[in-house]
N, C-alpha and C positions, 0 to 999 in steps of 0.2 A: 246519229245523236250519237256520241261516244256511250260505251255501256260498260259500267264497273263490275266484275264478278267479283265476288270474295275468295280469298284462298280455302281455308279451312272454315265452310260453311256447313253449319251445323245446327239440329235444331234447339229451341228454347229453353236454358238451362231450368231446372226447377227452381235455381235458387240464385239470390246474384251474387253470391259469393264464388261459384264456381263460373265467373264467365272471365276469361281470358282478356288480360291486357291488350288494347287495340295499339298496333304500329304501321307507321307507314312506310314500313316493305311487307305488311300483308295485303295489300292493294296492287293489283297486276293491270297494266294499262291495255287497254281491248285499242284503243283508237292510235296508230301509231303514231298522228299527229300531235298528240298529246307528250310524244318522248320529249320533243323542242321546250326551251322556256319562253316565257312570253315577251321577253326583252331580245331584239335583234342582238347578232353578234358580236356587232365593235360596241355597243353599250354595254352587254354584258362584263364583257373584260374591262372597263372602265368601272362597275359596277364592283366587280372583284377587287380590283384596286383600292379603292376608296374604303371600301371596308377594312382590308387591309392596314392601312395606312391610322383609320380610324382605332383600330385594335391596338395596334401597337402604342400609339399615342395616351389611349386608355391606360395600358399594362405601363408605362413610362410614368404618368402622372400617378398610378395609386400605388407605384413602389417609392415616389418622391412622398406623398401621403403617406405612408407606412413609415418611412424614415422620420418625418416630423413628428408623429404619434409616438413614436419609440425613445426620440432626441426627448419630446418634453417631459414623457413619465420617467427618464432616468435621471437618476439622484447624482445633481451636479456636487463637486465640490465645492467649499469655501474658495472665493477667488480673490485675491488680493492684488492692487494696483500702487502700492504704495514704495513704488521705485525712486530712490534719490540721485538725481542727476549729479556726477561728478561733471566741473566747470571747467579745470586743465588739462583733462585727457580725452578729448575729443575722437582723435583721429587717430583711436587705439588700431594695430592693426593683429596684435595676440596677446595674448593673458594666459598666466600661471600663477600658481601662489608656493611658496617655499612649502616647505615637506612639516616642518611645525605649527606651520599657521600664522605664522609671525607680520610676514612681510607678502605681497603681491607685487610682481614683476610686471611692467604693461611694455609691450613693445610698439613701438611709436614710427613713424616716417622720417625722423631724424634721429633717434637712438631707442635706451632704455631708461625707465622709471622706477621706482624702486618705491611703493607708499606701504604706511603702514596700515593692515591688513582691518584695525578694528577704529582708527580713525581719520585713514583715507589724506591723514599729511604724508608731502613728500621728503622722503629719508636721503635718497641719491638719486643724480641723473648719471647718465653716458651719452653724449652727444656726439653726432659724427652727420654733416650732410650727406645727405642722397642716400642713406641707409633705412630701407622700408623692410622693417624685420617681419616676416610673416611665420615663424616658428618659434616658440621658447621656449625652456623646458628645464626645470630647478632639481638638483640634486642636492643634499644634504652631505658636506665630504668632513666637516669639523663640526667643533664647538661655535656655532651662528656663525659659521662658513659655507658659502655656497658655491658652487659649480654653475654655469648658467649656460646651457648649447642654445645657438641662436643660427636660425639660415634666413638673411635676407632674401630681395626678391631677386640676385643677381645671380642667387644660387650659391651663393659664400657661407662657409660654415666659422662660426666664432666661438671663441670658447671666454667665457670673463667667469673670474673669479669676484663674491662679494662678500666685505667684512668691513666691519668696523664702521659700518654705514658709508661705504666707500667702494664703488664699481669701479674694478681695472680689466684691463683686456689681457689675456692670457695669450692665446696665441690663434692664427688665422690656419684653417688645415688646410685648404686649397686656396691657394692666394693665387691671384690670377699674374702673369706677366704682363704686362704691357706693352706691348711690340705689334707690329705689322705683322700680320699672317701667322700669328702663336697661335697654337692651338687653346679652345677656350672649352676648361672642364668646370662642370658644375656638380653641386648635389642634391640631388633630389630627397634626401632623407636620412636623418641622423638620429641617431638613440644612444644611450649610454644604460650601464649598469645602475643600480640604484644607489652604491655607495662611491659612484666613480672612479671605478677599477679600470675600467675599458670605456671605450667607445666606437662605434661603427659608425661610417659615412658611407651613403651609396654615391659614388661618383659617375657621372656621365659626360664623354666626349662626344661633341654639339655636331662635330664636324663628320664623324664616322658613326653615328649613335652607338658606341660602346660604351657598355654600363659593367660593374665592378663593383666591389664591396671591399672596402680598406678596415681592418679594426688596427685600433692603436689602444698599448697600454697608456695610461695615464699617470704620472709621477705624482700620485695625489698626498703623499706623505712629505714629500721633498716641498710641494705648493704649500703645504700649510706652514712648515720650518718660515722656504722664502716671506710668505706672508707677516708671519709676525715679525721677520726684519723690517718687510717694506712700513709696518706700521708703526713700530720704534721708531723708525726714519724719520716716518712721517708726524709724529710727536716732536722729536728734537727739534726739527724745520718749524715744526709751528713756534716753538718756546723759543728759539733764536731769533723770529721775526718779532714776538712780545716783546722780547728783551733791546733789539734793538730799535724800535717804536717805543719803548719806554725811555732808553739813550735818547734817543731823537726828540722826544715830549721835555727832556729834562735839559738836555743841550740847548734846546730853545727857551728854555726859562730862564739858562743863565745869561744866554746872550743878550735878553731883552732886561735883565736886572743890570747886566755890566751899561748897557745903552743909557737906561735910564741914569744910570750913576754918574756917568760919564757928560749928561747934558742937565743934569742937576735939578730933575724933577721927578719925583717917586710916583706922579698919578698920570691920569689921562694918557696913559703910555700905549701905543696897538702893536702887535707880532707884526712883523713883517708879512707880507703877502704871500712870496714865496714861501718861506718857513711854513706858513699856516697849511699851504698847498703840498708841500710834502708831507706834514703830518697827516693830512686825510685820504691818500692816497697808499695806506698797507703796505703792503709788499715790498714798494718801490719807495717808501717814504725816506730810506738809508741814504740813497744815490742823491735825489733831489733835495734832501735836506744838507748833505756834506756838500753839496754844490754851490748852494746859497749861501753857507758858511765861508765859503774860501773864498767867493767872488767878494764879498764882504771885509773877509780878512784882506785879499787885495786892493780894495779899494780905500779903505781908510786905515793901514797899515797896521798897527798895533792898540788902537783905540779902542775895538772890538774883543782884545782877548781876553779869555779867561782869566779868573782868580787863579792861585796856585793851589789853594785849596779843592775848588771843582775840578778842577785839571787831573790833580792826583786823584781825585776818586775814579773818572771816566777810567784813566790808565789800567786803575785797579781792578774795574770790573772785565776791561777788555784782557787781562791777563788771565779771568779765572777762566774762560771758554775759549774754547779751540776755533781759530779763522774757519769759517763756510769752505766744504771741499776739500779741508784736509783732514782725515781718519785720524785716530791715534795709531801708533805704532803698536803690532799686532791682531789689529781688527780688520776682516773682511771687507773687501772693497765694497761699495753701498752700489743696492739694484736701483736706486733711482738718483739721477741726473738733472736735476731742476735747475731751470732760471724763473725768474721773476715773468710771471703772466704765462708760464705754459703748463700743459695738464699734465699731470703724474704719467708718466710711462715706464713703469718698472719690469726689466726682463726676468723671465722666469724660465726654468728648465723647459727644455721641448717635450712634447711625445715621443717616444718610441713605435714603429710599424712591426706590428705582430703575424699579422696572416693577411694574404689578399687573394679573396674569393672569386672566380668569373662564372658565367651563369655557364648550364652545362648545355655539352652542342648535342646539335641533333645526331644521331646515331645512323652511321653511315657504313659501309661497305671495307672490309679490310684491306687493308693497303699493302700488305706484306707481298713478298713474292715467291714464297714459299709456307709449306706448312710448319716447316721448323721455326722460321722466324716469325710464324704467327703464335705458335706457340710460344714463347719466350716471353712474349707481352702479356700475356693472361696471366691474371694472379691465381695464386695458389688455392685460392676458393676457401679459406679459413673465416675471411671477412663476406658478408653480401656485397658486391659491387653496385656499377650504375649501368654495366652495359654497353663502356664504351670500348673495351678489346675485346675481341671475339674471333672467332678463325671462317666467319662468312664471307664471302669475297662479293664486292660489287655487281661482280655479271649474275649472280645466285640470285641477288636483291631483284636487278632488271628481270629476270625469266620469271621469276615470283610475279611481279607487276604485272607484265604481258601476260601470263598465265589466267590473271584475274579479271583482266579487262576484257580476256578473249573469252571467257566464262559467263560473265554479268556485261557483256555489250548493248545488251537490251534496257540496262537500269542506269548506265553509266550519263546518260545525257539527263538523268535527273537529280545528280550531284550539282552543289555548288559551285561556282565558280571559285577558283584560287584568289583573292582580293590582295593582292602584292604589295598595293601602296599603302593599306592601313592594315599595317603588321606591330600588335601588340608588344611593346618594349618589356621585356621579362624584370620584374621588381623582387627585389630578395625583402623575406621577412626573416626576422631573427631574434634570438633571445639569449641572455648569459643564464647559463645553469651554474650551481654548483656542481661536484662532486658526487658522487652516487655508485653505485652498484652496478652501472649500466657502462660505467668509466671503464675504458679498457685496461688490462693491467699494464704497472708500470708508469702509468701518466698521473694516478693519486699522490700528493705528496703532503705530508700532514702539517705543514705549514701554511697551506694556502684555506686554511679550513676556514669554512664562513665567506670567504670572494671565490669569485668565478671562476671556473678552471676550463669549461666548455664552452661552446655557442653553438645553436641548432637554428640552423640555416634550410630554408626551403625557398623556391623561387617560383612566380605567377606560373601558372599551368603545368607544373609538374605534379607526378605521386611520389618523387623521393623526399625522405629527409635525413638532412646529412647533420653528422656531427663531428665539430672540430676541435681539438684539444688546443688552448690558450699556452699550457706550458712546454709545448713543445720545442725543443731547440732548434732551430734548421738555417742556414742559409738562404735555403728557397723559400721566400715568403709565401708561395704558391705551391701548397702541395696536395694533393687528395685526401678525402673526408676520410677521418676514423673508422666514425661506421655510420651505415646507412641502411634506413627503415623503409622500406618499398610498400607502398600502400594501393587498396585495389580500386583506388576511385582520385580524381584530381584533388590536392589540398586545398582548402578555400579560407581556411584560418586556424589560428594557433593560438596557445595562451598555455602560462603558469601560473600555479599557485606563488601565494607570498611566502610560503615554507620553504618552496622547490620542492616538495614532493611529489606530485602530479604533474602530468605535461598530456594537455589536450588536445586533439589535432580535428578538426572541421571537416568533413569532403562533400563533394559537390553530390555523393549519391546521398546525401541526407543522413549519415551516419558520423557519429563523435566516437575517436577511439581514444582512451583513458589510460595513459600507461601510469604504472604506479616506481617512479623513479627508485625512493627508497631501497624496496626490495627488489628493482630488477623485473619485474613481473607486468603483462600485460593485464591492466584491472576488468579491460574489458571493450564490449563495442556496446555501443547505445543507439538503437535506432529511433531516430527523430522523430523523421518524416520521410514517405517515400517518392512526395511529388516536389519537396522544397530541397536547397542545398542550404547548408549550413552558413549563414552570413556575420556569427557575430558569437568569440566566448569569452567568458569574462569569470573567473575564480572570486566568488563575494569573501566578506570578511569571515575567519571563523568564529568569529564571538558570536555571531548570530544562531549559530548550527552547537547543537550538544556536541559535548564532548566528554566520550565514556571512556577515564581514563583507569585500564584495570590497574591492581597490586602489583603484578610482575608484565614486563620488567620493571622496575626503580625508575629508571627515566622516562619523561612525558615524551608521549607522541603526538603528533597529529592523526588520526583514525577518522574523523567526519570535516568532511569540507562542500560545499553547495559550490553548483558549476552552474549558472546563468547559460542557456543558451537562444541563442535568435536566430532564426530561418531567414530565407528573402524574402520570402511572404512577411517579416515582420512579426509575425508568434513567436510567444515567449514560452520558456520551457525551463524547471528547477530541478536539477538534476542529484540525489542525495548520494556523495560517494558512499558512506557507511551502510545506506541500506536500499542502496540500488533500487532506487524508484525513481521515474521521471513524471514531475507532476506540470498539468499545463497551467501557466501563470495567464498568460493573455492570447488569443486567437484573434484574427481578423477575421471579419465577417460582413454583412451587409449593417447590421447594426454599428458596428466598431471599426473604428477609423483606424491607418496604419501608425503605429508609434515607432520611436527608434532610439534604443536605451544610448544614452551618453556614459553618465557613470553614476557612483556611487555615492553619497552625501559623504563627504570626510567629518566624521563627527557622529552620523548617525549611519551606520552599515546598514539600517532595516529598509533604507529610503533610496530611490532610484530616481534620477533625475532623466526624463524622460522628454520630446516634444514630438509632438502631434503633426497632423496632414496640415492643417492650418496653420503651423508655425508657433503653438502656443505648450509653452513650459509647465511641465507636469512632475508634480512628486508624489512617488508611485511605492506603496507597501510591499515590497518585496514576500514578505512571508505570507498576504492574502492575496494581493494583486490587487487591492483596492487602491483609488485616488485620495488621496489625503489632500493636496490643495492644487491651485492652479497658480500660475505667474505670470501677470500679461503687464507689457508693456504698453508706457502711455501712449494718446491717441497720435496717429501721424507717424510712427516709429516701428521697425518689426524686427525679427531675428536678419540677421545678416546672410543666413544660410540655413535654411530648414532642417540640416542632418548634419550640419556641421558648421554649429553657431560657436561665437569668439565667447568665453567663458568661463569663470576661475572663480572657484570657494577659496574662502580667507577666514582667518581666527578659527580654526576648526570645525568648519561647518555654521558657524555664524554669520557671515558673510557670501552673499552670490553676487559675482559680478557678471554683466553683460553688455554685448555693446547693440545697439538699437541703431540701424539703418535708415535713412531720413533724405529725399532729396526734394529742392526744387527749381524751378526754373525761374532766372531773372528778367529784365526789360527784355534781353537782346538775345532769350531762347537759352543760354548757356545755363548746362546743371551746374546747381552747386550742391553740392554734399556738405547735409548738417547733422552727419550720423555722432551719437552722444554715446558715453559710456554711463549705466546707470548700477547704481547695486541695492540689492533687497537685504534687509535684515531678518533673516531666518530665526535667528533668537526670538523675534518679538511677535511671531505667528502665534494664536492660539491654538492651530491644530496640531503644531508641533511640541506642546508641552509637556505631554505624555513619553513621546520619545527621547528627551532631554533628560528624562527623571529616572529613567531605567537605567539598571545595573548591568556593567557590560566589564567581561573579561579581556582587556586588550592585550591582555600577554599573549604574544601567538607561542604556540610551542615547540621548544626546538627538536630537532633531529640529530641523530648522531650519524654521522653518517660514516666515521670510523671506526676502526677495531679498539683503539686506546682511549676513545673519548667513549665509550659502550664498559670496556672493562674501567675507567675511573667512576663511570656514573653507579657500575655495582659494586665499587669497592668502598665510595663515598656514602651510600645507601647504608651498606653493611656497617661501617662506622658510624652511621648516625641512628642504626635502632640496637646499636649494643647494651644500652640501658633495657630495653624493653626488653630484650633475651634473655638478661641477667635475672628478670624477675618472672620470667615464666621458668627457670631453671629452678629457681628455689622456690616457686609454688610446687611445680612438680616432684622434688627431693620430698616436701614436706607431706606431698599425696600419697608416696613412693609405700611406706610404710603403710597405711588405710587402706594400700590395693593389696598388700602382702598380707594385712590380716585376712583378709578376705577370699585370697585365694587359697589361705592356709585351712580354713572353715569348710571350704566348698572340698578341699580334699580328704578332711576328714570325715565329713558328711559321707561322699562318695565311698570310702573303705564304709564303715557302717552298712550301709545298704550291699555292700558287697558281701561283707561277711554272715548278714542275715540272711542274705540271698542263698547260702552254699551249706548253711548248719544242716548235722544227720538228722537233727526231726522234722524236718521238711519235706527229706524223702518217704517214700513208702514203699513197703515190698508190693512188688508187683507179682502175678503168677506166671511161673515156668511152664511153658510151651512143652506139651512131651511129642 
């Protein structure tokens, strides 16, 4: 029999409280057969596997139950499913709103449609077959005059202008040459400055995979003047057509009256069919009517000739107006050359190329034959460069590579193999900014105040940020950068503030570098995360942040701004530039799902429009991070993309347009697209009433970037406070007499005290020492 012997065997203690806890390790097996389990080896392994599977399944079920319990206990925001379906624009491919909120522009598979943002009525259309618009952006360039920048499915960039409820084609920036063997150049990205002064277009050669950035200067002021001329010509043309239609109708009545008088009957006479058709056809009524009258005159001789009175009135009317297509002497040639039935196609002034930027080349060895020639290519060193020009030869770099491989030969096999097939194409990100103290000397022009003078560019996968001047006059459009900022990590995103004061750069290391362009200094480095990179940066509206404006200087400056930061794990942070504080807005964990910030709600800058992982839209308060409401699409419809949906605001944030995708199959199994465009009336949501009633200061504080403007602001402030300064001087002079009296009294009191202190009676004789 096996015998079990207790390890720490002691006598029975006097009290049960002193009894040691029994443990399985306190027993020692004396019988060696008991060292084995009771189950044989093959079944013992099966038992362990089954236990591990059950434990994993149980832990997985426990996590699901925990999430369900947390979701049930979570406070849900109000859900609104009151989307209204638009019947005429189901095949929308792109959306954008006008800056002032009047219109919403819809990109379709056959053109562009402009609708009223509040009533959804069609205002203007531009049709062209086989033009699938995939990107559209609107800029306000004049009084109710808008610049539309579009990219179609073929990669062609087109500029449109919308004014007087009409859409005109301005220019095609990369028009393709329809010839066999010609090079096809497409556009992958296109952005314009806020007021439409400059436009940047990223072009790619499909045959050689070469990519570059072109910057064009747009003649905005010239286009506005030409647009006024076009509108005036269209009005004159419409008035002329109305007059011709009225004359045609009057001529028809005269001929009918003559015809009835010659036949001797005054009733039951019908207008000839040819005249009726001519009048109904609008712009072509002139030609058809005159043709029918000539035929009747030729067939019946002088029997249908009008009376002298009617003939004289028609001749007088014809003399009062100028014939079509013959302008008056001294007037410029018309921009429109229209014929009946054709679409207006005015000719506008072309844009001008300013700059062409190519992606940075990889750093290789110097190809110079001698040290002297290599030193001649190196810059003077006054400005930090990109490192392209150096004196290190290619042989030296090859020796360093071979030495590294020899020293780490045992670790080289663990390096990933280079994938030459899937090479990532470098894409540029650029911003148009105004002049600042970071602008090189000599490139700041007072006449360009308020307009972009510099473009900031960085390419995918690099750590250098380049600045190019848009005012530099040069015959060569491809020149080097004026300023280069190197960073310690790869750049992932960047943004600029609305006033142009701040420039934020997000890095792969999880840091954000903030520059104050107005002062020309680095504001600081924000350490956001050590595990995730920066995914998105966005400056919020300054009206939601407190602006502590000091009395001096007298001109207003924006000293506070909120920066919204989103990391690669979709966590959200808010950084206050004045307090230098970082606040966590939303974190992704087991209970919270991932969210992607789309944009702020126009009209309510406190709200963010975000899309969740399950493709639902949420309105979130940026000040406290709480969900205000949830927007749901009708059943069987879903967002086109969970991270890049097709949407747009309208009416100053009162309307939200969203495209919902849906598909079905017919009897033959073919897929039928049943997508539709929906609109939400955000103004009618009860949960947003408090936000609409909040007072806001939408006036963005101006920043004076030149010495002349700062001096003028100081002088203007001094003139404005001149009456207050006079009142202070008068009060001061009135108080001067009182202050002098007080000073004289103090002096007299001091003299009296001095005389009393030094009188002889106060002194006593002292004994003299012998």
